[in-house]
N, C-alpha and C positions, 0 to 999 in steps of 0.2 A: 603836834597836838591837836589826834580828834576830838571832836565833841560829843557829848554826851546826846543820846537822842530819848526825848521823856514816854516815850513806846516801849524802850527797851525796859525803862529804870520803875516800869510796872510788874517783871520779869523778874528784877532784886524785891520789889515789894513784896511779891509773895513766902517769899521766908521759904529756908529747904536746907536740908540737914550740911549744904555748899555755899551756906550762907559770905562765909568770911573767904573760902577760895571763889569762887566767882570773884565778888571783890578785887581780891589781887589781881585776878587776871581778866578782867576789866582795866585796869591801872592800867598793865600790861599792852594789853591789847589800845586803845584810845591814845598809848606814848608811840603808837606806829598812825602813816600815813594809810588811815585804814577808815570808809564810814560804817558808821554803827545803823543795824538796825536792826527788825526783830522778825523772823521768818521763820516757821513753819512752829511761829511759841520758845523759838531759843533765838538768845541773840545771834545774830549772824553778822562780822565782819566782814566788809568788799573792798575792792581794788577795780578801778577801768569798769566799771557796773556789773562786774561780776564777783561769785562769791567766792570769797577764801579761807574762813576757818569759821569755825562756829563752837559755841561753846552750847556744855551740855550735862544731864548731871545723873547719874544712876545711883542705882542701891551700895555697890558698895567700892562705888568712884564716881568724879567730875573729869572733864574730860575737856580737851580744845579739842579738837576735829579739821583738821584739813583737806578740804573736800579734792585737793590735785594732790596729792600729800605723798602719791607713787612717784610723781615726778622730784620730790623733792629729796637733796642729798642727805643722810643720815648720819653724819660723825658721830654723834653724843647715839647712836643706839636706841630712840627713844620711842620714835613712832610705833604702834603697833596697828595691824589687821584688827576691824572690828569685829569678821565674818572672815569664812571658808569661800565666801559669793561678794565681799567685799574688791572692788576691783580701783578704782581710784582712791576714798579716801583712806587714808592714815591719823588716827589717834594722838593723844600723846593724854594717861590717864593721872589723876591724883588724888591723894586718902590729906595733904591737911597742908596749909601752906605751910610751910616750910618744906617741903620738897618744890613749890615753884616760887617759893624768894629762889630757893639755891638753883635751880634751872633760868633765871631771867631772864639773864643772858645769852641763855643756850634756846629759849624761845623766840626773843626778841631777832635774832641772825637764823632763826624758820619763820619767822612770820615772815621778815623783810626776803626771802628767797622767794615763800608761797606770793607775796608782792610782785614781784622779779618775774616768775612766770606768769602773773599774766599781763603781766604790760607788753613779755615778749610770744604770747598768744599761741604759745604751747597746749596742743593735746593731751591728754590719754588714753593710748591705741588702746580701746576696749573691745574686747573678748564678741566677737561675731553670733549671734544667733544662732547662725550655722552652723557654729563649734560647743553648740549645746549639745548632749544629746537626748533624746524626746520616748521619752518611757515608754516601754511598747504597749501598758493598755491606751495611752493617748494617743499612738498611731494608730494603733489598730480602727478606735473611735473615726480617724480621721482621714482612714481610707472608707470606711462604711460610708462619712459623709461627705460628702462633697463641699457640701452649704456647710458644713464647718472644716472643711480643710481653708477653705475659704475665708470662710469669717475672721481666721486665725491668720492667715496670711494678711490680712490687713492692714490686725493690730500694728501699731509703732512697737519695734524692734524690743525699747522695757519690756511693753504689756507683754512681747514673746516669751521674754528671758524669766519674768516673774512668775508667768507658770509653768513655762519646766523646768524650773529650778521649787516650786512648789511642787508639782505635780510627782516632781526624783528622791525628794527628799525619803516617805515612811520608808520600813524596810521591806517590808509583806507588796505581797501585788495585788492582797486587797486591798488595805488601804489607798494605795494609787487607784487604784479604779475608781473604789468611792470618791474618791478627793476629784476625779476627773469627769465620774455621773453629775457631784453635787454642781460644777460650774462649766458645764455642756453650753446652758443657756443662757450662761453670762457670755461665756466668750463668740455664741450667734446674735446678742445685742451690741458686737462689737466695744467688751467694756472688758477691763482689767480689773484683774484682782482686786485693787481698791478704790474701781470707782464703784 
């Protein structure tokens, strides 16, 4: 059994529509060989000094997010890809305590498998930045401005992917062009979308 972390208590004391569900999930997670921490403002459970599973709430549901969920077997077919661009993480979503109670043995099996994934040092094979399409509006700017191209290539792969995904989202060329124009100076300063 793991120990409660007082910093995480603050998260639970804030009050949430998912308070009862969070309490039940916390009991399950603390019954596993994990360390409880507070990261990104939410409870995060670690093993081998690596993030294994996070707990978070949304408007329609609360969830456990398995950081390397794509590496887990999913015999119960409960793991969900949060968004179309998510590569590694997988969620298990809940809307009431009864769902959590019914899934408790399965959740513990998934949590223990996730711990084993970390102990084995398994890595997710992420899609390479070169595999992402570069929107033509951004490619034109890169071709016109060598300093921009150099600055973009100097960004970390994650920052590059974030820009490519963001620039590619709009259906209209005009909107894509507007986004590219808005973020050019940010890229030239060596900053990512969230910096």
